N, C-alpha and C positions, 0 to 999 in steps of 0.2 A: 213813615211808614213803609215798609217793603213789601213788596208784592213778589212771591218765589211762583216763580215761571217765567214763559215768553210774554211778554207786555206791550211790543215795541208796536205791534200793529190795531192796538185797544185804544178807544178812543179816551181824549182825556177825564172826559166828564164819567167815562165806564170805571174809571182806574181810579176816581174817588170815591165810585160807589163802595169799590174792592175794598178801599184805605176807610172806610165808615166803618166795615165790618169790624175793624180793630173795637170800636166804642161800644160793641152789643156785650150783655153780659145775659149768662144764665142761670140761674138758682142751683147753687148746692145741691148735688144729689139728682137733678134733671137731664138727662141726654142735651136738648135741645129747646128752641123756643120757638113759636109761631114768627115771631117777626125776623129773627132770623134764617129761619129754613125758607120765608117767602123772600126775602131780599136775595136771598143766595141762589134760587129758582130764577129768577127777573132777570139778573144778569148772567145764568146760565141761558137766557131764552136768548137776550141780545147776541149774547157769544157764539153760542150753539157749541160752548166748552165746557168741560166741567168746571166746578170750584169744589176748592176745601178748606175747609178749617179747622186748626187745632185748639184746643181747649185744654186746659188743665183742670183739677180735681174744685178748684173756687170757681169754677165759670168761665174766667176768664179768657180770649182771644189772643193765642201767643203768634199763629201764624195763618197766614191765608197764601193759599196757590191756584194756578191757574192752571190750566192742562189742555190735552185737544178734547177730540168729539168723543174717545176713547177711554183714557187715563190720564189721571195727575202726575205730576213729576210731584213727590211727599218727602222733603228735608227731613231728614234724621236730625234728633236732639238730643241733646246732653241732659241727662237725666241725674239724678242722685239716688236713686231709687237703690235695695236693697237687692245682693244674689238673685236673680230666679223669679222675682215677681215682677209684677207691672209696672210701665213706665210714669202710670200719673197723667198722661196724656188721652186725650179721644181725639178721634179722627170723625168728621161729618162731611161728607162731600155731594155731590148732585150727579146725577146720571142724566143727560140728554135726551136717549131714547124714551126714557117713564118707567124702564123695566128695572126696578129697584132690586133685585137680586146681587147678593153678593157674587161679586168674581171671582176666578183663582187670584188674578192680580192682587184684587181688593183681600181676600185671604192671607196670601205671600205677605203683604206687607203687614196684616195683624199680628202674624209670628213673627215675621222680623224684627220690626221695630216695638212689638209685647204690648199695644197700646191698652187703655185700661178696654175699648173696644172701638169697633169701626162700625160707622152707620151710613145708611145710600138714603136718598130722597128723593123724590121727583112728582111729577106730576098725575093723577090717576087718569087713565088713557080714557076710558067711558064717562067722566064726570068733570068737568071743566071745572080747572081751580083748586079741587080736593089735593092734598097733599099725602102721600104714603109712603113707609121709608121701611127699610129693613136692617137690621143691626147683628152683629156675629161678634164672640166676647170667648173665652180661654172658659174651659171648667175648672178648669185644676188638676182634672183627670189624665192619665195616659193612655191614648188611643190604643188601639188592639196591634199596630204595627209599631210602637214604642215612641210616635211623637205626641206631644201633647196635643190634648182634645179640643176642638173649637165647637163653638153650637150657635148658628145662626136661628135666628125669627124673623117672620115677613114674608110679604111684604104686609105690613099695618098698617091700619092708618094714623095719623099724623095723633091723636087724642091718644091712643093707645101708646104707641111710644113715648108721651110724655110721661104715664104712670110708672114706667117701670124706676123701680127704685136702684138708681146707679149705685148708689153708695155702700149697699146694703150687698149688691150684686160683688162689687168691688172687693167689700173686706172678706166675703165667703171664698172668693176665689183667692187670693192673696194669701189667706191662713192655710188652703191646700199645697199652695206652690212652694209657700215657707217650710213646708213638712216635708216635704219632697228635695227640698234642697239642701240638706243636712248634711247628705254623703259628701265627701271632697273631689274635686275634679280628675282625680289623680284614681278614686275609687269608676269612675265613668267610663263605659264601654262606648270606645269610639264608633261612630255612625258612617258608616262607608258607604260613597256610589264608585261604583265600579263603570269606567268607559273604554270603549277599543275603537280601532279604526280598521275598517276591512278595506283594503286597497287591492284585496283580489290574484295578491302574488305571492302569498306567504306560503307553507308548506302545509300548515294547518286551518283548517276551518274557523273561520272568527269565534263561531258559537263555543267549539270546544275550546279554542284559549281561554275563552270569557270565561269557561266556566271551570278551568284550573286556576284562574285568576282569584274567582272566588273560592275556592279551597285556600290558596295562599293567602287570602284577607281571612279566613275561617281559623287558618292556621298560627295566624298571627294576633288571634283576638279579637278583630273589628267583626261586627254587627251590621250584613248586609240589608242596604235601606231600598237598592234599586240600581239598574245596570243601564247602560247607554251604549248604543252600536250605532256608528254612522259610516257610510258607503261612500268613501270619494276616492279620488285617481290618486291622489298623495298629501301627504298631512300639512295642514297650514303652517306657514314660518312662524307665525305669532303666537298661534293658539293651539297649536297641532291639529285640536279640533276646529272644524267651523264656526265659525261669531253666531250663527243660529244656532246650533246645538249647545255652543257655551250658554246661550241666554236661557236655553231651554232645562239644564242642568242646574243654572243659578235659580230659576225659579223651583226646581225640584229640593236644591238644597234646603232654602226655607220652608218648605209644606213637609218633610222628613227630617228638621230638625239635624241633618247632615253635620259632619264636622270634617270628614275626609274626603278626597276623591282620588281614585285610584284608576291609573293607567295603564293600559294592556303593554304598551313600549314604553322605552327610554325615553325620555322629555331631554330637552335641550335646556340649559340655567335659563336663558329668556322665556321658554315656553312656560316654564314652572312659575317664574317668576309674573310672569303675564297672567296666567291660570286664577293667581294665588291674588292677586291684585283685584280683578275682575270677580272675582267668589265668594271672597272674605273669606274664606276657611284654607287647611292644609293642603299642599295637594303632592301625592311624590307619585311616582312611574314603577313600575315592576322589579328592577333594580332596586329599589329603597326598600321594597316591602319584603325583598328575599333577603337582602344585609339585615334587615329588621329579623327576620327569623332566622338567622343565623343566628345573631346579635343573643336571641332568648335560647339556644338550643348550645351554646356553644360551652363547654364544661370543662376543659382543660385548661390550663396556661397557653398552650400552643393554640388553641384554637379561639381562644379570646383575644390573644395578640393578631392572627390573621383576622379576624371580623374587624378588627380596630382600624387594621391598616387597610382594607379594603373600604372600608366609610369614609376615611378619612380624605382617599385617592378620589373618591364618588363625591365627597361633599368639595373639596378644595376649588374645582372651577366652577362652584354654584355661593361662593362668596363675592358679595357684591352689593352694589347699590351704592345712595348718595343720603343714607337715613340720616337724622338728629345725630346720632350717638358719634357718624363719622366726619370726621375733620377732611378739610381738603387745600391741597396745594396747588397754588397758581403764581403767575407772574406777575411784577408790579407791584405797587404800595398799595396794603393793604389787604391782597390775596393771600401773602405767604401764612404756611400753617405752623405747626409745631415742631415740623423738621420730619413727622413719620405718622400719616395716617393710622387708625386703626385697624383700617382693613389692611394693610398692609405689616400690621403688625403679629394681626389672626393670620395673616396666609406664612410669616415669616417662623410664628410656632409651628402650624403645621406640617410646614416642610420638617423642622427640625424633628418631628415627635413622628414624622415618617420616615429619617432617616435611622430613629432608634429602634422602631420597631421593626425596621428591615435586617439593621444589625442584629435584633436579637432574634431575628426568623433564622437567621443566617447561623447564628449560634445552635439554632436548635437542629437546623439543615445538619450541621458537622457532627453533633449527636446521633440523628439518623442516618449518616452515613458511617459511623465506627457499630452501631447495630447491624447494618448489614454487611459491613466487614466480617463481623463475628456468626452472622449467619452465614454467610459464603463458605465460611471456616467448616461451618458445623455440614454444609452441604446439601439442606432440606431446600427442598424447591417451594417457591413463594408462590401461593395462587391468589388474585387479589379478585375479590367481586367489583363488579361494576355495574352499571344500570339507571336507569330514570329513576328518580325519588319516587318512594314508596311501592319499588318493588317487590320489595321483601326481603332485600339483604339480609338487614339484621336479625329477620326473623329464620332464614336458612343457614345463616353463622350460627345462631343458639339450638337449631335442631342437629347439625352435623357435629358439633364441638361440645354443647351442655355450656354455652358460655351465657351469661345474663345480662347482654347488651340489651340497652335500652330498646322497644320497637313497640309502634304504634302506628293505628291505620292514620296517618297525618303527612303531610309533605314536609321532609329533612328534618323526620324524628331524629335521626342520627347525625351527628358531624363529626364528629371526633374518630378518627378510625380505629379499629380494633385487630390486634392480630391472634391468632389463637392455634395451639399446637393439633394436627387431626392425623389418627392412625387410620388406614385406607385397609379394606376388606384383607387384602395379601399383605398385609404390615409395609407397606410403603407407606413413610409418613413425609408430612408436608405441614406449611404456615397456611394457615387461610385469613388473610384480611378482608375486612369489613371495609368500603371508603364512601366518603359521602354521596351523596346521590347528584344524580345528573338532570336538568331540565332544559325546556327550549327557551333559545331567548336568556343563554344566563351569560348573568354579566361577565363582561372581560376582565373588571376587577377581582372579580372573585376568583378566575383563574386564576390569574397573576397572583394573588395573595397565597390562594391554596397551594401553588405547585408542591411547598414543601411536603404538605400533606399527599399530592397527587404525584409524588413522584414515587410512591410504593405501588404506583398503576405503570409505569414505567420499567422499573425494576423487575416486574413479577414475570415468573417465567410461562404462566397460564393466565387467563383471563375468563372468569367466568363471569357471562352479560346474561344478568339477570331480567329476565322481560315481564313483565305484567301480561299473560296473555288473557286476562279477562277482562283488559282494555280494548276496546273497538278500534281506538287509535296506537296500538301496539307497534305497527311498523313506524310512523311517525316518531315514535318514542324512540325506536332503537334509531331511526334517523338523528335523531339529536344528541343520542349519546355518541357515535360514531363523529359526529360533526365536533364533540368536545377531544374525542381520542386522536384526533389530527391534532388539535392544538396542541394536544400533549405528545404527540409525535410516537404516539403507541396505538396507530391503529394497525396496525401490522403485525402485532402481537399475536401468536395460538390465541384463538378463542375459541369457547365452548359456550352456547346458546342455551340459556336454563330458564323457559318459558314456566313460572311460578303461577301458583293459584288456579291450577287445573280443576280442581274442586270447586269451581265456581261454576263449572259447566255440569249441566242434569242429564246424562244422558240414559233413558228411558229403555228398562228391559236390559240393564246392564248386566253382562256375567259377571259371576261373582270375583273372577281376575281381576275384572275391572271396577267393579265397586272401589269407589272411593277417589278412585283417579281422575271421573270426570269427562276425559276424553275418547274418542274412540281413534284405531291407528290412521284410520283417513284424516281424521279433523290435525292429528299430530302431524303426520306428515306435510299435510297444507300447511299448518305454521312453523314448520320447518325449512320447507321451502328450498331445501337443498343446503341448508346448513348444518352444519354438525353438533348437533345439542338433544336435548330432552328434554319432556314435558314432565314436574313434577307439583307436588304440594306442599310447599315445606309446613302450613299448617298441620297437615294430616299423615305426613312423612313417606306419603303413596312417592313411589319411582327414587327417593333416596338413595337405596343401595346403587340403583343402579348408576345412578350420576357418582356416587364414588368410585362405580368399577371403572366409568369412561375415563375419568380423572386420573386414573392408576393405570388405565390401558395408554394414554396418552403419554407417562411419562416413560412406560415399560417401552414403546416405540420408538423414543430418547435414548435408551437406552441398552447395550448389548450384553448378554448372556454367555460367559465363559468360565472355564474349569481350569485351574492354577493348582501347580505345584512350588511353593514357596519353599527354598531351601533352610534350613534351620540360620544359617548366617546372615541369613536378608530380610531379618524379624522386624525392620523397620518398614520392610513394605506391607508387612501385616497390619501396621499401626495405621498406617497411609488408607490402607483399605475399608478400616472401620470407620475410622474418620471419613470417610466418602459413602457412611451407611449401607459398603456396597454387597457384605460378606450376607450370603443366603444359609450355606450349611459350611461346617469347616468335620475335617479328618485328618487324621495325624499317621503317618506313615514312617519305613527307617529313614527316607531322605530328605523326606522335610515335611509339611506342611499343606495338605490337598483344600481347595476353598472352591467352594460354587460362587460365581459373585454377579451381581448385575452392573456395568458399567457405565459412566455417561461415555458415548461414543468418544467424546475428544482424547478420553483417558485410555483407548484401547493400545494404543501403540506403547505407552511406557509397561504395560503387561502383557505384552503377547510374548516375549522371550520366554518365558515361563506359562506359558499356555500348555492343556493339555493337549493334544492331537489324537482321536479316539481313531482307531485303524478298523 
């Protein structure tokens, strides 16, 4: 009969006593017997180590284990229990110290292995030879934090433990668990733990980065049940986090019934695999989390294509392993495979799908080029809204143009770009485009996959950099956006900074003209910090007229004002001026048509011969 644990240095007569425990039986419905408890404690006294036995509901000992002075290695059993119910096995183990209160590892094992109950026994310190014990079990209810509630009883005298009706207890608990497990797995919310590494070399404080990760997880639909931050010089090559921190997380996974671990930085495929093997739950990084949000938000065919491409490019290097479903190729007799491993088949299919998606996105890109060509012929300037996610770009577009773009106080609420026509106060016409929000540590695969969409930024005549001025880290957010603009070769574009959500600042005793704007002139000047721009509130409409005037002034500076006399014989020139939307006033005289125009500076030379020079 096998004894689980390290028995190499245990004397043979003690091994035989351990093996004899398999012969012990316990009456059905009773926790244990005095004979079994006494024998376990005597062996513990001889070894100075924990001893544990597993029993089924018929009272038969299934396994005997030996541990060290603090813990015992508890092997897992394969059971035929119904989904969500108890395993049908209970564990009784000794505490050499005599303190029989159940420890955190005890309760974690109870949760993980779903025992009928977990009991710890020992000799009472003040009364020699008297056995006491504690017992822990599921209640069948849900705790306030969403985990399955546990209850502990003890320390109690041995005789009191033997009066517990185990059969009744298990029946009641299983009935409650069965009633709760009727909902399908697909309906269950993922319970996520968050973890981040503070190397002290990043622009963002780790606390702020973790707070943003929590918002991302909430946007994706996860429930956050715990957060971990580790400070070390560099990531661990194997686990990203230190092994001690991983062990701490493993304990919390059991305590919190966590189903997902989210890391704040991008993991290598091997780090992700190692963590999943160690923790037994799904592990993803910030990149995968953002990709999941994008997959939820994509509505148009173009958006869905780009998200799928980004996901495939991310997952391709993470295909691997030598699982049972993968065949192996080798050299020599008996090692030859079927010609191609499943892994290679999967990779080949993904490469083919990536090629197909890139071709479809190229077609979308060509279609966009046609739209841009028509737009250029119309001579309408293009203004692109860029900025950190949740800065209020979509709300601003809706307020200015009357569009009905989806806007919500969540990260990446808008994914697909939207373009609307806007007439400014002095009748200047522009096209205003809302683009996908940026974020710190924006995955390179996303920038690459969304290049067709982000080309709107490259083609824009003016960028409106929308900033959430109510966020205390707005300067870091500006830096994150600038980094992405550099990657898009759009950092040198003319830019107006729009500091949004100014209404969230309460200014006491504000003057009537200042009411609703929320910021004093001194605060505005401090925020702009020499940058050309304005503070507004897209929600209340404060300063939006001034914003439009700023945009109009920018385009006026790019144009020249001229008064022309176009001969009647040169009517095609008038047509060209109207196509440029340049005509402001028209008058007719005997020699031709007098027009006042506002022209792009590049067109001045063409119409200079017809300019009227005032004396």
